N, C-alpha and C positions, 0 to 999 in steps of 0.2 A: 529585418528592418521593420520594427513595430510602428503601427499607425494607431493613434488614439483620437477618437472623435468625441468631443464633449459638447453637449447641447445644453444651453441654459436659456431661460426666458430673458427677454430684453428689458430687464428691470434695473438697469444702472450698474452692471458689473464694471468695475473700474479697470483701467489698464494694469494697475498693481495687482488686483485680484486675478486677472487673466494670467499675468506673469507667474503668480504663485501656483495657479492650476497647472500651467505648463511645466514648471519646475517639479511640482509634486508628482505629476503623472510620470515624468521622465525618471525621477529618482526611484519611484516605485518599481518601474520596469528594470532599472539597473539593479536594485536591491533583490528583487524576487527572481528575475529571469536572467540576470547578468548581461543585460543588453547594453550596447554601446550608445551612450547619449548622443553621439554625433550622427547616428542613423535612426534616431527615434523621433518620429513626427507627431506633433500634437496640434490638432485643429479645434478651435473653439467657435461654435456657431451659435449666434443669438437668434432665438425664435420669438416671433411676436406672441405676446401673451394670449391673444385670441386664437392662436394656432396650437395651443398646448392644452392637453387634457389629462386628467387623472381620475381614477375611480369611476370611469364612464361619464364624466362631466367635464365641461370646459373648466379650466383651472379656477377662474374667478367664481363660478358657482360652487365648486368644491370647497374653496376657501370660505365662502359665505356660510356653507353648511357647518364647517368646523367652528366658526365663531358663534353659531346659534346653539351648538351642542353644549 
């Protein structure tokens, strides 16, 4: 019984995109591990942008550095 937890920032991920993520993750587990899609669980959690970090920085600061480079 696979459980997949996908976290994304809350930057406007649409219902359609979430459905695509659920289908894609499920299909991957079916294809690679021969798991039953009926018992494969996918949870999508949206995280506030200010609660997300990358490279040791809040994501907004990290992105600002990328645009300056």
